[in-house]
C-alpha positions as a Markdown table, in Angstrom:
| # | Residue | x | y | z |
|---|---|---|---|---|
| 1 | Met | -28.4 | 20.5 | -3.0 |
| 2 | Gly | -26.4 | 18.8 | -5.8 |
| 3 | Ile | -22.7 | 18.1 | -6.2 |
| 4 | Leu | -22.0 | 21.2 | -8.2 |
| 5 | Glu | -23.9 | 23.5 | -5.8 |
| 6 | Tyr | -21.8 | 22.1 | -2.9 |
| 7 | Ala | -18.7 | 22.5 | -5.0 |
| 8 | Asp | -19.4 | 26.2 | -5.5 |
| 9 | Lys | -20.0 | 26.8 | -1.8 |
| 10 | Val | -16.8 | 25.0 | -0.8 |
| 11 | Trp | -14.8 | 27.1 | -3.3 |
| 12 | Arg | -16.4 | 30.3 | -1.9 |
| 13 | Gly | -15.8 | 29.2 | 1.7 |
| 14 | Ser | -19.4 | 29.3 | 2.8 |
| 15 | Val | -19.3 | 25.5 | 3.4 |
| 16 | Gln | -16.3 | 23.6 | 4.7 |
| 17 | Ala | -15.2 | 20.5 | 2.7 |
| 18 | Tyr | -15.9 | 18.2 | 5.7 |
| 19 | Glu | -19.4 | 19.6 | 6.0 |
| 20 | Val | -20.4 | 18.2 | 2.6 |
| 21 | Pro | -22.7 | 15.1 | 3.1 |
| 22 | Leu | -20.8 | 12.8 | 0.8 |
| 23 | Ala | -22.7 | 9.7 | 2.0 |
| 24 | Glu | -26.0 | 11.3 | 1.2 |
| 25 | Leu | -24.7 | 12.4 | -2.2 |
| 26 | Arg | -23.6 | 8.8 | -2.9 |
| 27 | Ala | -27.0 | 7.5 | -1.8 |
| 28 | Ser | -28.6 | 9.7 | -4.4 |
| 29 | Gly | -26.8 | 7.9 | -7.1 |
| 30 | Ala | -24.6 | 9.1 | -9.9 |
| 31 | Gln | -25.2 | 12.8 | -10.6 |
| 32 | Glu | -24.6 | 14.5 | -14.0 |
| 33 | Val | -21.9 | 17.2 | -13.6 |
| 34 | Ala | -21.8 | 18.0 | -17.3 |
| 35 | Glu | -23.8 | 16.8 | -20.4 |
| 36 | Gly | -23.1 | 13.1 | -20.7 |
| 37 | Val | -20.8 | 13.0 | -17.6 |
| 38 | Ala | -21.8 | 11.5 | -14.3 |
| 39 | Met | -20.0 | 11.5 | -11.0 |
| 40 | Trp | -20.3 | 9.1 | -8.1 |
| 41 | Pro | -18.6 | 10.8 | -5.1 |
| 42 | Ala | -16.9 | 8.0 | -3.3 |
| 43 | Phe | -13.8 | 7.7 | -1.1 |
| 44 | Gly | -12.2 | 7.5 | -4.6 |
| 45 | Asn | -14.4 | 9.3 | -7.1 |
| 46 | Val | -15.9 | 7.4 | -10.0 |
| 47 | Tyr | -16.8 | 9.2 | -13.3 |
| 48 | Ala | -18.8 | 7.8 | -16.2 |
| 49 | Ile | -18.6 | 9.5 | -19.6 |
| 50 | Arg | -21.1 | 8.8 | -22.4 |
| 51 | Gly | -20.2 | 8.7 | -26.1 |
| 52 | Glu | -21.7 | 7.4 | -29.3 |
| 53 | Ala | -19.9 | 4.1 | -28.8 |
| 54 | Gly | -20.9 | 3.6 | -25.2 |
| 55 | Leu | -19.5 | 4.5 | -21.8 |
| 56 | Ala | -16.0 | 5.0 | -20.3 |
| 57 | Leu | -15.3 | 5.0 | -16.6 |
| 58 | Phe | -12.5 | 7.0 | -15.2 |
| 59 | Asp | -11.6 | 5.2 | -12.0 |
| 60 | Thr | -13.8 | 2.5 | -10.4 |
| 61 | Gly | -13.5 | 3.1 | -6.6 |
| 62 | Asn | -12.8 | 0.4 | -4.0 |
| 63 | Ala | -14.0 | -3.2 | -3.9 |
| 64 | Met | -16.2 | -2.6 | -0.8 |
| 65 | Asp | -18.3 | 0.0 | -2.5 |
| 66 | Ala | -18.2 | -1.7 | -5.9 |
| 67 | Pro | -21.8 | -3.1 | -5.9 |
| 68 | Ala | -23.3 | 0.3 | -4.9 |
| 69 | Met | -21.2 | 2.1 | -7.5 |
| 70 | His | -22.3 | -0.4 | -10.2 |
| 71 | Arg | -26.0 | 0.2 | -9.3 |
| 72 | Ala | -25.5 | 4.0 | -9.3 |
| 73 | Val | -23.8 | 4.0 | -12.8 |
| 74 | Arg | -26.4 | 1.6 | -14.2 |
| 75 | Ser | -29.2 | 3.7 | -12.9 |
| 76 | Trp | -27.8 | 6.6 | -14.9 |
| 77 | Ser | -27.0 | 4.6 | -18.0 |
| 78 | Thr | -27.4 | 1.0 | -19.3 |
| 79 | Glu | -25.1 | 1.5 | -22.2 |
| 80 | Pro | -22.1 | -0.9 | -22.5 |
| 81 | Val | -18.8 | 0.1 | -20.8 |
| 82 | Arg | -16.2 | 0.2 | -23.4 |
| 83 | Tyr | -13.3 | 1.4 | -21.4 |
| 84 | Ala | -12.3 | 1.7 | -17.7 |
| 85 | Ile | -9.4 | 4.0 | -17.1 |
| 86 | Phe | -7.3 | 3.6 | -14.0 |
| 87 | Ser | -5.8 | 6.9 | -12.9 |
| 88 | His | -3.3 | 4.9 | -10.9 |
| 89 | Gly | -3.0 | 1.7 | -9.0 |
| 90 | His | -4.2 | 2.6 | -5.5 |
| 91 | Phe | -6.8 | 0.3 | -4.2 |
| 92 | Asp | -9.5 | 3.0 | -3.8 |
| 93 | His | -9.4 | 3.6 | -7.6 |
| 94 | Val | -9.1 | 0.1 | -9.1 |
| 95 | Gly | -11.5 | -2.1 | -7.1 |
| 96 | Gly | -14.8 | -1.7 | -8.9 |
| 97 | Met | -14.6 | -3.8 | -12.1 |
| 98 | Glu | -16.0 | -7.1 | -11.0 |
| 99 | Cys | -19.7 | -6.3 | -11.6 |
| 100 | Phe | -19.0 | -4.7 | -15.0 |
| 101 | Asp | -16.8 | -7.6 | -16.0 |
| 102 | Glu | -19.7 | -10.0 | -15.2 |
| 103 | Glu | -22.2 | -8.2 | -17.5 |
| 104 | Glu | -23.3 | -9.8 | -20.7 |
| 105 | Gly | -21.4 | -8.8 | -23.8 |
| 106 | Ser | -17.7 | -7.8 | -24.3 |
| 107 | Arg | -15.8 | -7.2 | -21.2 |
| 108 | Pro | -14.6 | -3.6 | -20.7 |
| 109 | Val | -11.1 | -2.8 | -21.7 |
| 110 | Val | -9.2 | -1.6 | -18.7 |
| 111 | Val | -6.6 | 1.0 | -19.6 |
| 112 | Ala | -3.7 | 2.2 | -17.4 |
| 113 | His | -0.1 | 3.3 | -17.5 |
| 114 | Glu | 2.3 | 0.4 | -17.8 |
| 115 | Gly | 3.5 | 1.1 | -14.2 |
| 116 | Val | 0.2 | -0.1 | -12.7 |
| 117 | Ala | 1.0 | -3.7 | -13.5 |
| 118 | Thr | 4.4 | -3.3 | -11.8 |
| 119 | Arg | 2.6 | -1.8 | -8.8 |
| 120 | Phe | 0.2 | -4.7 | -8.5 |
| 121 | Ala | 3.2 | -7.1 | -8.6 |
| 122 | Arg | 4.8 | -5.1 | -5.7 |
| 123 | Tyr | 1.5 | -5.2 | -3.8 |
| 124 | Ala | 1.5 | -9.0 | -4.0 |
| 125 | Arg | 5.0 | -9.1 | -2.4 |
| 126 | Thr | 4.1 | -6.6 | 0.3 |
| 127 | Ala | 0.5 | -7.6 | 1.1 |
| 128 | Gly | 1.3 | -8.1 | 4.8 |
| 129 | Tyr | 3.0 | -4.7 | 5.2 |
| 130 | Asn | 0.2 | -2.9 | 3.4 |
| 131 | Ser | -2.4 | -4.6 | 5.6 |
| 132 | Val | -0.5 | -3.4 | 8.7 |
| 133 | Ile | -0.1 | 0.3 | 7.6 |
| 134 | Asn | -3.7 | 0.6 | 6.4 |
| 135 | Gln | -4.9 | -0.8 | 9.7 |
| 136 | Arg | -2.7 | 1.7 | 11.5 |
| 137 | Gln | -3.7 | 4.6 | 9.2 |
| 138 | Phe | -7.5 | 4.0 | 9.0 |
| 139 | Gly | -8.3 | 1.6 | 11.9 |
| 140 | Phe | -9.9 | -1.0 | 9.6 |
| 141 | Ala | -11.2 | -3.9 | 11.8 |
| 142 | Gln | -10.3 | -6.5 | 9.2 |
| 143 | Met | -7.7 | -5.5 | 6.6 |
| 144 | His | -6.4 | -8.1 | 4.3 |
| 145 | Trp | -4.5 | -6.4 | 1.5 |
| 146 | Pro | -5.5 | -8.1 | -1.8 |
| 147 | Ala | -2.8 | -10.2 | -3.5 |
| 148 | Thr | -4.6 | -10.1 | -6.9 |
| 149 | His | -6.0 | -7.2 | -8.9 |
| 150 | Arg | -7.8 | -6.6 | -12.1 |
| 151 | Val | -4.8 | -6.3 | -14.5 |
| 152 | Pro | -5.1 | -3.7 | -17.3 |
| 153 | Asp | -5.8 | -5.0 | -20.8 |
| 154 | Leu | -4.2 | -2.0 | -22.5 |
| 155 | Thr | -1.2 | -0.1 | -21.2 |
| 156 | Tyr | 0.8 | 2.9 | -22.5 |
| 157 | Gln | 4.0 | 4.8 | -21.7 |
| 158 | Glu | 3.5 | 8.5 | -22.2 |
| 159 | Arg | 0.4 | 9.3 | -24.2 |
| 160 | Leu | -2.7 | 7.5 | -25.5 |
| 161 | Thr | -5.9 | 8.6 | -27.2 |
| 162 | Leu | -9.1 | 6.7 | -26.8 |
| 163 | Ser | -12.4 | 7.4 | -28.6 |
| 164 | Leu | -16.1 | 6.8 | -28.0 |
| 165 | Gly | -16.9 | 8.2 | -31.4 |
| 166 | Asp | -17.9 | 11.8 | -30.5 |
| 167 | Val | -15.9 | 11.8 | -27.3 |
| 168 | Thr | -12.1 | 11.6 | -27.1 |
| 169 | Phe | -9.9 | 10.9 | -24.1 |
| 170 | Glu | -6.4 | 12.3 | -24.3 |
| 171 | Leu | -4.4 | 10.3 | -21.7 |
| 172 | Arg | -1.1 | 11.6 | -20.3 |
| 173 | His | 1.3 | 9.9 | -17.9 |
| 174 | Ala | 2.8 | 11.8 | -14.9 |
| 175 | Arg | 4.7 | 11.1 | -11.8 |
| 176 | Gly | 3.3 | 12.7 | -8.7 |
| 177 | Glu | 1.7 | 10.9 | -5.8 |
| 178 | Thr | 2.6 | 7.7 | -7.7 |
| 179 | Asp | 4.9 | 6.8 | -10.6 |
| 180 | Asp | 2.0 | 5.3 | -12.6 |
| 181 | Ala | -0.4 | 8.2 | -12.7 |
| 182 | Thr | -2.7 | 9.0 | -15.6 |
| 183 | Trp | -4.6 | 12.2 | -16.2 |
| 184 | Ala | -7.0 | 12.8 | -19.0 |
| 185 | Phe | -8.5 | 15.7 | -21.0 |
| 186 | Val | -11.8 | 15.4 | -22.9 |
| 187 | Pro | -11.6 | 18.3 | -25.4 |
| 188 | Glu | -15.2 | 18.0 | -26.6 |
| 189 | His | -16.4 | 18.9 | -23.1 |
| 190 | Gly | -13.4 | 20.8 | -21.8 |
| 191 | Ile | -13.1 | 18.4 | -18.9 |
| 192 | Leu | -10.0 | 17.6 | -17.0 |
| 193 | Leu | -9.8 | 14.3 | -15.1 |
| 194 | Thr | -6.9 | 14.6 | -12.7 |
| 195 | Gly | -7.0 | 11.4 | -10.6 |
| 196 | Asp | -5.1 | 12.0 | -7.4 |
| 197 | Leu | -2.9 | 14.7 | -8.9 |
| 198 | Phe | -5.5 | 17.1 | -7.5 |
| 199 | Val | -7.5 | 16.1 | -4.4 |
| 200 | Trp | -8.6 | 19.3 | -2.6 |
| 201 | Val | -6.0 | 19.0 | 0.2 |
| 202 | Thr | -2.3 | 19.4 | 0.5 |
| 203 | Pro | -0.8 | 17.1 | -2.2 |
| 204 | Ser | 0.0 | 13.6 | -0.9 |
| 205 | Ala | 3.7 | 14.0 | -1.7 |
| 206 | Gly | 5.1 | 13.0 | 1.6 |
| 207 | Asn | 3.2 | 9.9 | 3.0 |
| 208 | Pro | 5.6 | 8.5 | 5.6 |
| 209 | Gln | 4.5 | 4.9 | 5.2 |
| 210 | Arg | 4.5 | 4.7 | 1.4 |
| 211 | Val | 7.0 | 4.6 | -1.5 |
| 212 | Gln | 8.6 | 7.6 | -3.0 |
| 213 | Arg | 6.6 | 10.6 | -4.3 |
| 214 | Tyr | 7.7 | 13.0 | -7.0 |
| 215 | Pro | 6.8 | 16.6 | -6.1 |
| 216 | Asp | 9.0 | 18.2 | -8.8 |
| 217 | Glu | 7.3 | 16.3 | -11.7 |
| 218 | Trp | 3.9 | 16.7 | -10.0 |
| 219 | Ala | 4.2 | 20.4 | -10.3 |
| 220 | Val | 5.2 | 20.2 | -14.0 |
| 221 | Ala | 2.1 | 18.0 | -14.7 |
| 222 | Leu | -0.2 | 20.5 | -12.9 |
| 223 | Arg | 1.2 | 23.4 | -15.0 |
| 224 | Thr | 0.7 | 21.3 | -18.2 |
| 225 | Met | -2.9 | 20.8 | -17.2 |
| 226 | Ala | -3.4 | 24.5 | -16.5 |
| 227 | Thr | -2.5 | 25.3 | -20.1 |
| 228 | Leu | -5.6 | 23.4 | -21.4 |
| 229 | Asp | -8.1 | 26.0 | -20.1 |
| 230 | Ala | -10.4 | 23.3 | -19.0 |
| 231 | Glu | -13.9 | 24.3 | -18.0 |
| 232 | Leu | -14.4 | 21.5 | -15.4 |
| 233 | Leu | -11.9 | 19.8 | -13.2 |
| 234 | Leu | -13.0 | 16.4 | -11.9 |
| 235 | Pro | -10.6 | 15.3 | -9.0 |
| 236 | Gly | -9.7 | 11.9 | -7.6 |
| 237 | His | -11.1 | 13.0 | -4.3 |
| 238 | Gly | -13.3 | 15.9 | -3.4 |
| 239 | Leu | -15.7 | 18.0 | -5.4 |
| 240 | Pro | -15.5 | 19.4 | -9.0 |
| 241 | Ile | -14.2 | 22.8 | -9.8 |
| 242 | Ser | -16.2 | 24.7 | -12.5 |
| 243 | Gly | -14.9 | 27.6 | -14.7 |
| 244 | Ser | -11.6 | 27.9 | -16.4 |
| 245 | Ile | -10.4 | 30.7 | -14.1 |
| 246 | Arg | -11.0 | 28.6 | -11.0 |
| 247 | Val | -9.5 | 25.5 | -12.6 |
| 248 | Arg | -6.3 | 27.3 | -13.6 |
| 249 | Arg | -6.0 | 28.9 | -10.2 |
| 250 | Ala | -6.3 | 25.6 | -8.3 |
| 251 | Leu | -3.8 | 23.9 | -10.6 |
| 252 | Val | -1.2 | 26.7 | -10.6 |
| 253 | Asp | -1.5 | 27.3 | -6.8 |
| 254 | Thr | -0.9 | 23.7 | -6.1 |
| 255 | Ala | 2.1 | 23.7 | -8.4 |
| 256 | Asp | 3.5 | 26.8 | -6.8 |
| 257 | Tyr | 3.0 | 25.2 | -3.3 |
| 258 | Leu | 5.0 | 22.2 | -4.3 |
| 259 | Asp | 7.7 | 24.1 | -6.1 |
| 260 | Ser | 8.2 | 26.4 | -3.1 |
| 261 | Leu | 8.8 | 23.4 | -0.8 |
| 262 | Val | 11.1 | 21.8 | -3.3 |
| 263 | Glu | 13.2 | 24.9 | -3.9 |
| 264 | Gln | 13.4 | 25.8 | -0.2 |
| 265 | Thr | 14.5 | 22.3 | 0.6 |
| 266 | Leu | 17.1 | 22.1 | -2.2 |
| 267 | Asp | 18.5 | 25.5 | -1.2 |
| 268 | Leu | 19.2 | 24.3 | 2.3 |
| 269 | Met | 20.5 | 21.0 | 1.1 |
| 270 | Asn | 22.9 | 22.8 | -1.2 |
| 271 | Ala | 24.1 | 24.9 | 1.7 |
| 272 | Gly | 24.9 | 21.7 | 3.7 |
| 273 | Ala | 22.0 | 21.8 | 6.2 |
| 274 | Arg | 21.0 | 18.6 | 7.9 |
| 275 | Leu | 17.5 | 17.2 | 7.5 |
| 276 | Asp | 16.6 | 18.3 | 11.1 |
| 277 | Glu | 17.3 | 21.9 | 10.3 |
| 278 | Ile | 15.4 | 21.7 | 7.0 |
| 279 | Leu | 12.3 | 20.1 | 8.6 |
| 280 | His | 12.0 | 23.0 | 11.1 |
| 281 | Thr | 12.8 | 25.7 | 8.6 |
| 282 | Val | 10.9 | 25.1 | 5.4 |
| 283 | Lys | 7.3 | 26.3 | 5.3 |
| 284 | Pro | 4.8 | 26.7 | 2.5 |
| 285 | Pro | 3.9 | 30.2 | 1.3 |
| 286 | Leu | 1.5 | 31.7 | 3.8 |
| 287 | Glu | -1.0 | 32.9 | 1.1 |
| 288 | Leu | -1.1 | 29.4 | -0.5 |
| 289 | Ser | -1.4 | 27.6 | 2.8 |
| 290 | Gln | -4.7 | 29.4 | 3.4 |
| 291 | Arg | -6.3 | 28.1 | 0.2 |
| 292 | Pro | -9.3 | 25.8 | 0.9 |
| 293 | Tyr | -7.8 | 23.2 | -1.4 |
| 294 | Leu | -4.4 | 23.2 | 0.1 |
| 295 | Gln | -5.2 | 22.3 | 3.8 |
| 296 | Pro | -3.1 | 19.7 | 5.5 |
| 297 | Tyr | -6.0 | 17.4 | 6.3 |
| 298 | Tyr | -4.2 | 14.3 | 5.1 |
| 299 | Asp | -0.6 | 14.8 | 4.2 |
| 300 | Glu | 1.4 | 17.8 | 5.4 |
| 301 | Pro | 4.4 | 20.0 | 4.4 |
| 302 | Glu | 6.8 | 18.5 | 6.9 |
| 303 | Phe | 6.3 | 15.0 | 5.4 |
| 304 | Ile | 6.7 | 16.4 | 1.8 |
| 305 | Val | 10.0 | 17.9 | 2.8 |
| 306 | Arg | 11.2 | 14.5 | 4.0 |
| 307 | Asn | 10.3 | 13.0 | 0.7 |
| 308 | Ile | 12.1 | 15.8 | -1.2 |
| 309 | Trp | 15.2 | 15.0 | 0.8 |
| 310 | Arg | 14.8 | 11.3 | 0.2 |
| 311 | Leu | 14.3 | 11.9 | -3.6 |
| 312 | His | 17.3 | 14.1 | -4.0 |
| 313 | Gly | 19.6 | 13.1 | -1.1 |
| 314 | Gly | 18.9 | 9.6 | 0.0 |
| 315 | Trp | 17.9 | 8.3 | 3.4 |
| 316 | His | 20.8 | 9.5 | 5.6 |
| 317 | Asp | 19.7 | 12.7 | 7.4 |
| 318 | Gly | 23.1 | 14.2 | 7.7 |
| 319 | Asn | 23.6 | 13.4 | 11.4 |
| 320 | Pro | 26.6 | 11.0 | 11.5 |
| 321 | Ala | 25.3 | 9.3 | 14.7 |
| 322 | Asn | 22.2 | 8.2 | 12.8 |
| 323 | Leu | 24.2 | 6.5 | 10.0 |
| 324 | Lys | 24.7 | 3.3 | 12.0 |
| 325 | Pro | 23.0 | 3.8 | 15.3 |
| 326 | Ala | 22.7 | 1.5 | 18.3 |
| 327 | Pro | 19.4 | -0.4 | 18.5 |
| 328 | Asp | 16.5 | 1.8 | 19.8 |
| 329 | Ala | 16.2 | -0.3 | 23.0 |
| 330 | Val | 19.9 | -0.1 | 23.8 |
| 331 | Phe | 20.0 | 3.7 | 23.3 |
| 332 | Ala | 16.8 | 4.0 | 25.4 |
| 333 | Arg | 18.3 | 2.0 | 28.3 |
| 334 | Ala | 21.4 | 4.2 | 28.2 |
| 335 | Ile | 19.3 | 7.4 | 28.4 |
| 336 | Ala | 17.3 | 5.8 | 31.2 |
| 337 | Glu | 20.4 | 5.0 | 33.2 |
| 338 | Leu | 21.7 | 8.6 | 32.8 |
| 339 | Ser | 18.3 | 9.8 | 34.0 |
| 340 | Ala | 17.9 | 7.6 | 37.1 |
| 341 | Gly | 15.6 | 5.2 | 35.3 |
| 342 | Ala | 12.9 | 5.0 | 32.7 |
| 343 | Gly | 10.3 | 6.3 | 35.1 |
| 344 | Thr | 12.2 | 9.6 | 35.3 |
| 345 | Val | 12.2 | 9.8 | 31.6 |
| 346 | Ala | 8.5 | 9.2 | 31.5 |
| 347 | Gly | 7.9 | 11.8 | 34.2 |
| 348 | Arg | 9.8 | 14.3 | 32.1 |
| 349 | Ala | 7.5 | 13.4 | 29.2 |
| 350 | Val | 4.5 | 14.3 | 31.4 |
| 351 | Val | 6.1 | 17.7 | 32.1 |
| 352 | Ala | 6.8 | 18.3 | 28.4 |
| 353 | Ala | 3.2 | 17.5 | 27.6 |
| 354 | Ala | 1.9 | 19.8 | 30.4 |
| 355 | Glu | 4.1 | 22.6 | 28.9 |
| 356 | Gly | 2.6 | 22.0 | 25.5 |
| 357 | Asp | 5.7 | 20.5 | 23.8 |
| 358 | Leu | 4.1 | 17.3 | 22.5 |
| 359 | Arg | 6.9 | 16.6 | 20.1 |
| 360 | Leu | 9.4 | 16.3 | 23.0 |
| 361 | Ala | 6.8 | 14.5 | 25.1 |
| 362 | Cys | 6.4 | 11.8 | 22.5 |
| 363 | Gln | 10.1 | 11.3 | 22.1 |
| 364 | Leu | 10.7 | 10.9 | 25.8 |
| 365 | Ala | 7.7 | 8.6 | 26.3 |
| 366 | Glu | 8.9 | 6.5 | 23.5 |
| 367 | Leu | 12.4 | 6.2 | 25.0 |
| 368 | Ala | 10.9 | 5.3 | 28.4 |
| 369 | Val | 8.8 | 2.5 | 27.0 |
| 370 | Gln | 11.7 | 1.1 | 24.9 |
| 371 | Ala | 13.8 | 1.0 | 28.0 |
| 372 | Glu | 11.1 | -0.6 | 30.2 |
| 373 | Pro | 8.7 | -2.3 | 27.7 |
| 374 | Asp | 6.8 | -4.2 | 30.4 |
| 375 | Asp | 6.1 | -1.3 | 32.8 |
| 376 | His | 2.4 | -0.5 | 32.7 |
| 377 | Lys | 2.7 | 2.9 | 34.3 |
| 378 | Ile | 5.1 | 4.0 | 31.6 |
| 379 | His | 2.8 | 2.6 | 29.0 |
| 380 | Glu | -0.1 | 4.6 | 30.5 |
| 381 | Ile | 2.0 | 7.7 | 30.2 |
| 382 | Arg | 2.9 | 6.9 | 26.6 |
| 383 | Ala | -0.8 | 6.2 | 25.8 |
| 384 | Arg | -1.9 | 9.6 | 27.2 |
| 385 | Val | 0.9 | 11.5 | 25.5 |
| 386 | Tyr | 0.1 | 10.1 | 22.1 |
| 387 | Ala | -3.7 | 10.5 | 22.6 |
| 388 | Leu | -3.1 | 14.2 | 23.3 |
| 389 | Arg | -1.0 | 14.3 | 20.1 |
| 390 | Val | -3.8 | 12.9 | 18.1 |
| 391 | Gln | -6.0 | 15.8 | 19.2 |
| 392 | Glu | -3.4 | 18.4 | 18.1 |
| 393 | Glu | -2.7 | 17.0 | 14.6 |
| 394 | Pro | -4.6 | 18.2 | 11.5 |
| 395 | Gly | -3.4 | 15.5 | 9.2 |
| 396 | Ala | -5.0 | 12.1 | 9.0 |
| 397 | Met | -1.6 | 10.4 | 8.3 |
| 398 | Ala | -0.1 | 11.6 | 11.5 |
| 399 | Arg | -3.2 | 11.0 | 13.6 |
| 400 | Gly | -3.3 | 7.4 | 12.5 |
| 401 | Val | 0.3 | 6.7 | 13.5 |
| 402 | Tyr | -0.2 | 8.5 | 16.9 |
| 403 | Ala | -3.5 | 6.8 | 17.6 |
| 404 | Trp | -2.0 | 3.4 | 16.9 |
| 405 | Ala | 0.8 | 4.1 | 19.3 |
| 406 | Ala | -1.6 | 5.3 | 22.0 |
| 407 | Ala | -3.7 | 2.2 | 21.5 |
| 408 | Glu | -0.7 | -0.1 | 21.7 |
| 409 | Ser | 0.2 | 1.1 | 25.1 |
| 410 | Arg | -3.4 | 1.5 | 26.4 |
| 411 | Ser | -4.4 | -2.0 | 25.3 |
| 412 | Lys | -1.3 | -3.4 | 27.0 |
| 413 | Val | -2.4 | -1.8 | 30.3 |
| 414 | Thr | -6.0 | -2.7 | 30.1 |
| 415 | Gly | -6.0 | -5.9 | 28.0 |
| 416 | Ser | -8.6 | -4.4 | 25.7 |
| 417 | Asp | -8.6 | -5.0 | 22.0 |
| 418 | Leu | -6.1 | -2.8 | 20.3 |
| 419 | Leu | -8.5 | -1.7 | 17.5 |
| 420 | Asp | -11.3 | -0.9 | 20.0 |
| 421 | Val | -8.9 | 1.4 | 21.9 |
| 422 | Tyr | -7.7 | 2.9 | 18.6 |
| 423 | His | -11.2 | 4.0 | 17.8 |
| 424 | Glu | -11.7 | 5.4 | 21.3 |
| 425 | Val | -8.5 | 7.5 | 20.8 |
| 426 | Thr | -9.5 | 8.7 | 17.3 |
| 427 | Asp | -13.0 | 9.6 | 18.7 |
| 428 | Gly | -11.3 | 11.9 | 21.2 |
| 429 | Arg | -11.8 | 9.9 | 24.4 |
| 430 | Met | -9.5 | 10.9 | 27.2 |
| 431 | Trp | -10.1 | 8.1 | 29.7 |
| 432 | Trp | -8.0 | 9.7 | 32.4 |
| 433 | Ile | -10.5 | 12.6 | 32.7 |
| 434 | Pro | -13.6 | 11.8 | 34.8 |
| 435 | Ala | -16.9 | 12.0 | 32.8 |
| 436 | Gly | -18.4 | 15.5 | 33.0 |
| 437 | Thr | -15.2 | 17.2 | 34.2 |
| 438 | Ala | -14.5 | 18.9 | 30.9 |
| 439 | Asp | -18.1 | 20.2 | 30.8 |
| 440 | Arg | -17.8 | 21.8 | 34.2 |
| 441 | Asn | -14.6 | 23.7 | 33.2 |
């Protein structure tokens, strides 16, 4: 079964997105999804478009997969690559140029929004932080954030048109997941290349470990795309969407989803509500939340609401005690003293977990370990509580943070390597349950 067949089944709901064998599809090489248009379905999708004057790439994937991607594209076409368009500066979209740059002949012209260069400069200053958060989020065994990147040769501000003779790329800038996003329309084929402005999951507009997102402008960009009546949508992640009716529905639904979260949040902000109230009040429209392309498998509505607050209201959450709080450890020790010790707080976390309130359980376990950071019994409770939380969370962002917390405490208790424990947690291992017990229940 090819990419487009899987795409149709996922849209219809007969196949779940996670059931699509992307590794097998990648191994099959670049597949044509339209005449003169090939797709290599990677962690960040790569597209090759053929014209009279050669090829253009839209995104180039990550550096690790770059050799395989190069072979796949070259198996499909040996024509020279004239342009490589970066949809934005995230590492999973800009890491695949080296092999193409080393080919004989003129080096491809890398095209991007002018903000990509600014992003790369920021990445150089925050390489350590980005290494840490990507280890935490994805569990990479060795993560060294690159300090240098392939800098664009040609940049633009709002619009740019490129030509391969009989094929035209109309590039547009938008702010959404990033401030440097580019989406493209190829009118000759009716093809829309969205980058990460559409990725088959809840929009990544709230990532808790990244810089500001722009859900308002994101929705505007999606509605602009919807007016083009494209016949084929090629996303930054996930499978294509074929047919103008489906394409428009996916774009408008995603815009409506974002707009609803924005308007609900702003209404409550304007009424004087604190962030805490807003977080536990605002929900996406039920009908839209059931769409297969709006599931919270990565980001989630609660995080998007936080970013809306940050964008429109700053970082203070409205609770005056949080404006200039005591250090976490000082506050935790005070709570422990009021509770007859950190062990009591940890015990209450166990009760909360048993009652199914893992939000409260995590807060209490965190207070307990901050009050007594060397107590192995308390660390074991913290590890178990966060491991349980991992199993309850649909979103990869939250699971990564909670798995890292569980691994921190479990590795402190056992002396095991933190990353080894991290992967045990993400694989669903509950070490405190004897082997075979779950099967007997």
